[in-house]
N, C-alpha and C positions, 0 to 999 in steps of 0.2 A: 218727435217721430217715433220714439220707443214705445208710446202708449198704444200703438197699433200692432206691436210685436207681442209674442207670448214667450214666457219662460219655458224652455223645453229641456228635457233630460233624456238619459238612455232608456231604451225599452226594457232593459233587464239590469239585474245586479252585476256590476262588473268588477266587484271586489276592489282591489287596490290598483287595477289597470287604469291608466289615464284614458278618457274617451276622446275621440275626435269627431266633431260635428261638421258635416260637409254639405255644400250647396253648389250646384252647377249654375253658372251665370252665362247667359248667351245675350250678346248685345244686339240691339235693334238697329243702331246707327253709330255714327262718330260721337264719342263722348266729350261733352263740354266740361263736366265736373262730376265727381263721384265722391260722396261722403258716407262714411260707415260709423255708426254708433254701436258700441258693444259693451257688455258687462258679463259677469258670471258670479255665482255663489260658489266660491272655489277660486282658483287662480287660472289665468288663461293667457294663451298666445294666439294671435290671429295670423293666418298665413294666406296669401294669394298666389296661387300657382306655385306653391312651395316656398315662396319668399316671405319672410317675416314682415308684418306690418308694424311700424313704429319701432321704438327701442326701449319700451318699458320692460322692466322685470318684475315678476310677481304681481302683475296688475290683477285685480283692481285695489289692491292694498288692504290694510287692516283698518276697519272703521268700526263703529258701534253698529253691528249688524242687526240689533233689534230696531235700529231707527234708520239706517241708511246703508246703501252700498253704491260704489262709484261706477260711472260709466265714462268711457273715453271716446273722443270723436277723432277720426282719422280721414285725411284726404287721400283717397287711393286712386285718383284719376290716372296717374302715371303707371300704375301696376296692373290696370285692367287690360285684357286682351279680348279678341272676339269670343273666344270660349275660355271662361276662366273658372277655377275651382276655388271657392272661398271656403276656408276651414277654420275652426276654432278648437284648439288643443287645450285640454283642462287638466288641472290637478286639484288636490284638496285645498291647498293654500291656507290662509288664516281662517276662512269661514268654516272649514271642516276639520280643524285641528284641535286635538286635545292639549290645552295649555297647563303648564306647570303641574300642580297636583290635582287638577280638576278633570272632569270627563265631559266638559262643556263643548258641544258641537252646535254651531249656529244653523246648520242646514243639513237635512236628512240625507241629501245626495247632491251631487254636482249638478248645476243647471246653468244654462247660458240664455242671453237675450241679445238680439242684434237687429239693426235696421240699416238698410243700404238705400241711399238715395241717389239715383242716376239721372243727371240732366244731360239730354242729348243736344247736339248743335242744331238739330232741326226744331227745337222747341219742346219736343216731347220729354216726358218724365216717367220714371219707372221707380218702383219701390219694391224692395225684397226684404221680407221679415223672417225672423225665426218662426217656424211653424212645424207641423208634422210631416212636411215633405223633405225636411232635412234628413240626411243619412247619418247613422252613427257607426263609427268603426273603432276597433281597438287601436292601440298604438304600440311602439317599442318601449314606452314607459310603463314598466310593470309595477312600480311602487314609487311613491314620492311623499315626503313629509317634512315639514319645516325642521323639526328637531332631528330627524332620523336619517336624512339624506335621500338618495334616489337609486333605483335600479333601472338600468336601460339595457335591453337585449336586442341588438340589431339582427338576431337571427329569428326573433319571433315573427310568426306569421301575422299579417294584418288582416283582420276579419270584419266582414260586414255583419253588423248586429241587427240591422233593420232600420226602420224609420224612427225618428225621435218621437217622443210622446209629450203632451202638454204636462207641465209640472203643476201639480194641484196644490203643492206646499205653499204657505204664505211667504211673501217676499217683501223686504223692506223698500222704502222710497228710494228712488234713483236720483243721486246727485252728480253733477258733473265733476270730473276728476280734474284737479288744479295742480297736483304735483305728481312726479313720477320717480320711481326707483329705476336707475339705469346702470349699466356698466360704465365705470369711470376711469379705471387705470388697470394696467397689465404689468405683472411682476414676474420676472424670470426666477428660476431656481437659483439661489445663491450657492448652495452646496448640497451634495449628497452625502448623508451621514450613515455610518454603520454603528449601531449602538452596542454597549456590552452584552445586550441580550440577543444580538445578532439581527436586529431589525434594520430594514433599509428605510431611511427616512429623508424626505425632501425638506430642506430648510429654505424658506422663502425670504427669510431675514426680516419680515414685518408681519406683525399680528394684524389681521384684517377681518372684515366681514365680506363674504363673497364665496367663491368656489374655484375649483381647479378645472381648467380646460386642458383636454388631452387630444393631441393630434398624432395618429398613429395608423400604420398599416400593418397588420398582423394576421395570424391564422384565424379562419372563421372558428368561432366557438371559444377561442381563448378569452380569459377573463382579466380584468384589472379591478382590483379592490382597494379602495383608498380609506384610511381612517384619518381623523383630523384632531389636532391637539394645539394648544397655545404654548405649552412649555415642555421641556424635558426635566426629568427629576434629577436630584443631585448627583446621580450616578451617570447621567447622560442618557437615560432610557426614556422612551415615549410615555407620556403622562396623560391619562384621560379621566382620572377619577373626579376631577372638578366639573366634568360635564354632567355628572349625575346620570339620570336616565336617558339623556340625548345620545343617540348612537353616532350621529354624524358620519354615517357609512355610505360611500358611493360604490356601487358596483356596475361594471360595464362588460357586456359580452360583445366581442368583435364581430364584424361582418365578413372579414376577409379582404375588404377593400380599404380604401383611405376613409378612416373614421374620425369625426370630431365629437368628442364627448364632453358634456358639461351638464350640471343640474339644470333643469328647466323650472321646477317648482319647489326648489329647497335652496338653502344657503347655509354656510358654515362660518363659525368664527375660529380662526386658526393662524398659526405661523407654520407649523410643522405638519407634514403629511406622511403617514407610514404607508408603504407599499405592501399590503398584506398578500396580495396576488399580482403577478405581472409576468408578461412574456419575456423571453430571452432577448437580450441586446437592447433593452429599453434604455433610453438616455435622458438626461435632464432636458434636453431640447424638446422632448415630447410633452412637457408640462409647462403650463403658464397659470399663475394665480391671478384671478379676475376680481377686481375691487367693485363692489356695488354700494351705493347709497343713494338717497334722495338727491335728485339733481338740483343743485344749489350753487350759486356763485360764490367763489372765494373772494372775500373783500378785505380780510385783515392780514397783517404781516408783523413779524417780530424778529429781530436779530440782535445779538450783542457779542461782546468779546469773551463770554464765558461758554465754553463748549457744552458743559453739563446743562446749563440753562437753555441753551438752543435745542438741545435734545429733548428737554422737559417739554419745550413749546411744540416740537414735532410730535411728541406722544400725546399731547393735548389734542392736536389737530387730527391725528389718526384715531384717537378715542371718540371724537365727534363723528368722524366718517363712519366708524364701525357701528356706532349706536344711533345714527340718524338714518335708519333703514325704514322709511315710511313713517314711523312713530319714533319719539325719543325712547328707546329701550334702555334698559339697565345694563344689558350685556348681550352680546349677539351669539354666544356659543353653547350655553347650557340649556336645560329644559325650562326656560323662563322667557326671556326676550320680551317682557312686558313693559308698557308705557308708564313706568313709575313716576309718580308726580314729584316725589321729593328730589330725585336726581335732576329732573328736568328744571325744577324751580331754582336750585342752587346754581346750575350751569347756564341758565338761560341767558344772562348777561354776556358771559364769555362766548357762547354760541352765536350771539348776534354780532359779535366783533370779529369772529373768524370767517362767517359765512352770512350771505343774505338769507335769513331763515324766516322771513315774514310769512311767506306762503306755507312753509312747512308747519309752522306753529299755528297758523290760521286753520290748517286742516285738522291738526290734533285737537285744538281748543274747541273747535266746532263739535267734535264728538264729546268733549268734556261738558260743553253746555247741554247737549242733548242728553247726556246721562246724569245730569244734575237732579237730584231728588227734588220733589216738590217742597220738602222742607229746607232746601238749600244745601244739602250735604253733598260732598264730592268724595268719590272713592279714591283709594290710595293709588290706583293705577287706571289708566284710560287707554284703550277701551276696556270695559269691564268684563271679565270672563267668569266671574263667580267665585274666584279664588279668595279665601279669607272672608267669605260671606259679606263682602260689601263693607268692610270696616273703614272708619274714618280716622285720620291721624294728622295732628298738627305738624307743621313743617312739610308735609306731603300734600295733603288737600289744599293747603294754602297756595299752591300753584295757580288755583283759580283766580286769584288777585295778582300774585307776583308776575307770572309769565305774561299776561296781557299788558302789564305796566312796563315791563322791561322791553318788550318788542315795540311798544309805542315809543318809549324813550329812544331806542335805537334808530328807528326810522321816521318818527314824527307823523305817522299816519293817524290822524285823529278819528277817522271813521273805524279804523281797527279797534281803537279803544272804546269808541261808542258802541260797537257790535258786542263787545264782551263785558260792557258795564253792568248789564242786568245779572249776569252770572257772578260778577265780582260782589255786587251788592247782596245778593241772595246768600252767598258764602259767608260774608261778614255777619249778616243777620243770624245765620245759623250758629256761628261761633258765639254771638251774643246770647243766644238762647240756651246754649250748652251748659250743663253742670248746674250747681245749686246757687253759685254766686253770679250776679248779673254781669259784673265786669272782670271776671276771671274765668278761665277754662280749666275746670277742676275735674278729675276723673277722666274717663275715656281710655281707650286702648291705644296709646301712642307708641311710636317707635323711639321717641326721644333722640338722643345724640347717638344714632345708630353707628355701632362698630368703633365707638371711642375707646381709648385704651386706659382710662382712669378708673375703670370698674374691675380691672384685673385681667389676667390672662384668660383668653378663650370666652370672654363675655361678648354677647352681641349688643347688649344695652349699655350705654355710658352711664356714669355715676351722677350726672346732672339730673335733678328733679324733672320728671317729665311734665308736671303741672307747671312748673317754673317756665319750661320751654314753650308749652302750649299757650301760656298767658303771655309771655313775651312776644310770641308771634301774633297774638291777638292785637296787641297794641301796634305792631309793625303793619299788618294788613289794614288796620283801621286808618293808620296814618297814610298809607298808600291810597286807600279809597278816597280819602279827603282830597289828596292831590289830584287824582283822577277827575273827581267832580269838579274841581277848580278848572281843570283843563278843558272839560266839556261844558262849562258854563252852568253847571248844576249847583244849586245851593247846598253847600257842605257844612253848614252850621251844626246840624245834628251829628254828622260824623266827626267833626272836630271836637264836639262835646263828648261823643262816645270815647274817642281816643284819649281825651284828657282824664276822663273818669277811669279808663282801664289803666293808665299810667299811675294815677293816684292810688288806685286800689292795689295794683301790682306792688307798688313800693311799700304800701302798709303790710301786705301779706308776706312778701318775699325779701324784703330788705330791712335792714336795721343799722343805723349809724353809717349809712352809705354802702354797706356790704351785703351780699346775699345771705339769707338764713333758711333754715329748713321749715317748710310748711307741711306738717306731717298728715294732714287729713286724708289725702289721697295719694296715690302715686302708682296705681296699677300693680306691676309685678316687682314692687320694692323688695320683696323678700329674696329675689333672685340675684340681687347684686347690692353692693354698698351704695347708699345715697349720701352725696356730699353737697353742701350748700355752695361752698366757694370751689369752683372748678374753672379751668381755663374757658370752658364753653359758657358757663354762667356769666363770667366777667366780660367775655367778648360780646355776648348778646346785649348786656346792659349798655356797654359803650356804643356798639354799632348801631343798635336800635334807638338810642337816645333815652334810655330809661333812667338816666342819673340827673342829678342836679349839678350845675356848673361847679359848685364848691366841692363836689365829690370826685370830679374828674381825675385829678392827679392821684388820689389815693387808690382809686380803682384801677388806674393804669399801672401804678406801682405794684399792686397786688398781682395783676396779671403777669407782669414781668418777673415777679418773685416766684410764681408757680412755674413759669418756664425754666427758671434757674433751678428750682428744686427738682425738676424733671430731667436734669442734666443737659438743659438747653434745648429741649425737644417739646413738640406738641404732644398733648394727649387727647386732642379733640377728634370728633367723628363727623358724620355727614352734616350735621347742622351747626358745629362749631367751627369747623375748619374753613368754610368759605368766608368767614368774618374776622378770624383772629388777626391776620396781617393788617387789615383795615383798622381794627381796634387799635393796634399798636401805632401804625403811621399817622393816623388821623389825630392822635393824641401825643404827638411829639417823639414817638420811639421808632424813627425810621430805621436806625441801624438794627434794633432788635428785630424788626420785621425782615430786614435783608438777612439777618443771621439765621432765621428760621427758613427763609427761602433757600438759602445756599448751603444749608446744612446737608451732609452726605450720609451721616450715620442714621440708622433706623431709630425712631420713625422720622420720616422726612420725605419730601417730594423727590429729591435727588437720589434717595436710597435705591429706588426702584431703577433709576438710571444707572447707577453703578452695578446693578444686577442684570443689566442688558435689556431692560424693558423697552419696548417700542410702542407701548400704549400706557394708559393709566391703570393701576391696580385698584381693586375693590378694598383691599386691606393694606394698611401701612406695612404690615409684616406678612403679605402674601406668601413670599419666600423669605425665610429667615436667614440670619447671617451664616448658619451652618448649611444652608441649602435646603432644609426641610420646609414643608409647607405649613401654613396656618391651619388649614383644615381641607377636608375634601368636599364637604356639603355645601359651602358657600365661599368660593375663592375664585372669583373671576380675575383675569388678568387683562381685560378690556372693559372698564367700568368707569365711565367718565367723570363722575361726580367730583373728585378731588381735582380734576382739571379746572375747576372753577377758580383756581388761583390766578388764572390769566387775567381776570378782571382787575386784580390788584396790580399785576405787572403792567397792564395797559394804563391804569390810572396813576400809578406812581413811578415806575421806571420811565414810562412814556409821558407820564404827567397829564394825560388827557381825561378830563371829567366833564360830564354834562352838568350845566348849571340849571337850577329851578326855572322851568318855563322855557328851556332850550332844546326840547326834544328834537331828534333828528340831527343833532350837532349844529344847531342854529346858534347856540349861545354855550360856549364852553370855557372852562378854565384849563390853562396849560401851565402845569406846575411840576416840572420834572424833578425827580430826586436821585441825582447821580450818585453811584457808588464806585470807588476805585476798583473794586473786585470784579467789576464788569468791563472797565476800560472804555467801552462805548456802547451805546444802544440805539436802535432805531425802531420806532412804533409807527405803523401806518394803517390806514383804513380807508376804503373807498366809501364815502358817505353818499347820501342822495344829492348832495351839493357838489361833489367832487373828491379829489384825493386829498386826504388830511394826513400830514406826517410830522413827526417830532424826532429829531436826532441830536444826540449829544455825544461828545467824545472828551476825555479827560487827557490833556496834554501836560507837559512838564510844569508849566507855569499858569495855565489857565484852563478853563472848560469852554469848549466851543459848542453852540447851539444852532441847529439848522431847522427852520420851521417852514412848513408849506400849508397855507391856509386857503381852502377853497372859497369861491364866491358864495355868498349867502351865509357864511359862518363869522360870527363875532367872537373873538377870543380875548380873555383876560389873562395875560401872561404874568406869572410870578416866578422869579429866578431864586435860587437858594440864598442869594445875598439879600433878598428882600425887595429888590427892584421890581417894579410893576409897570405894565404897559397895556393899553388896549389895542388890539390888532384886528385888521380885517383882511380881506383877500390879499394874498401876495406871498412871496418868498423872502424869508428873513434869515440873517446870519448875526448872531450875537456872541460876544466874547466877555467872559468875566472870570 
């Protein structure tokens, strides 16, 4: 239907003011059904007779605008009256936003497209399309930007600018929208603070992605100005330096009547809100924080007898909510908010345990596939906006293989895997051809073990050899591809041979006598940091990816435990070592050592941030230091979900639930819980496509009690700590040992 509509835009330059496109609709008879399709280059809201159509926020979302933009379909039958005004209010949104350090704008101006199909009860049909008969008006939104906030003036005069004009700029293909960002939760002010600097600050008690809604009746022309922040500094003052250039500033001018203010085309990442300007007698009740994220069903749950661990799990959930705003962002607050592939791939398994994210990742991976280069390369973030000139990085770009595989394993949808298999294969082929060595990935500009602590204070890059990491991931993705081919019935003999050769070559280049060694030929920015062969990350990758021989297993595991002890019982891993270190320990008989790391409270650790009052996951282990000072101002997000990937270890070890080969979608699983007295009890649950699956254990005085609930269609192999095993199918079970 949209093929008969034209893209329209304002007849003049409107500056930063949001345009509103209007069309009067006069009905001919009684309506049987009315369907509206619409999209925009920019963000848009649809209104019919002043009432918003649908519940989406920031539609049409962030896509690869060089390739596609999304349209939504709405049933507006119940909203139509005899004489109706259809309007589309627009802002810059993602399509016209300057991202990060770039000046990339995907559209020269805001434009919209829409088609309305009316079916009358008498059998007649009517079509209304966007064309030059639509009127264009100014609006009360004088400014809006994703990073910088919004300015709304209810005293501003609404002016007719004239008829819309046909937009002659090229437009991408239109694809149907399958996911929506919506308002999810509402949070009241927990406390009004008065800082040492004399600032008035609202504390909502939770770091979120969203915005503040204000309900107020004040004097006409009075202003409310809000600034947003994640944390207070060590003195208790409002802190915004970590936002970098993002202003996150919302300004509202009151009409003099009952006003409801909230951003329409912007969102913020925040816990605290400073009232820079406000009328007299304003109260906490005037403000509500509104949480937004992609609409996705919560399917996972976890609770235990350790309050700090429960808080960590809550922080993981909130980190996912805050960073699943249409795409898997790295953070929702500073001047970035990009779809970093490294963060997404390490967290993907956890994400799929917490929420049903199949549609979410399908949307994002579609753009990844569209942006994959002819040579198979995948950029470090998706959608691509030109930042870093399209650099490729191991552990980041490998999301092209890891994410489709993890989503398939979580839900068992073979067609999902089949859809992305070509992208997976092309990426592995790209890595196979990268560098001078056929079966290693040497050279390249990689992030390595980003933000690891083993290279010294203030370093971004960890000490583990980047070539080591890149080549280890080469083996990992080749192994995954071989499994995917087996699942799809594709001959995987070549891929199995490739993986075998990569492993053999890796061991020859990077290992000697079962331990990592330096391979000095390449390593990018080696001069900027110390390079170490034996690191917690190098050992964890060898163990978790299966790059060792069986006779080496114990020595490598011992070496990993030794490094942890030498570090005072702490991790020194970064973005690529942390997701695997607990698995490397527990899968090799060191369950207590894994629990010790998980439950550690001193920095660096997962629970250190909990002791500091965190409500989401931090980007840095020491984002806030023991003395209350900050790691840095330029890269220090307090809502950065990557380290929340630890939950997949908690699910697989505390809950004991693991997928077995060939058991995608929880059809065939292992249940092997590993109780720890420090937790007392634990319960892990997930709503699978077959039904509710849960494992609960509790440590009593003389025994441990296990309660299992296995859904229809799931076959489970139970292994208890005593070594007892059983094969279980649908049912509820209670076991004592």
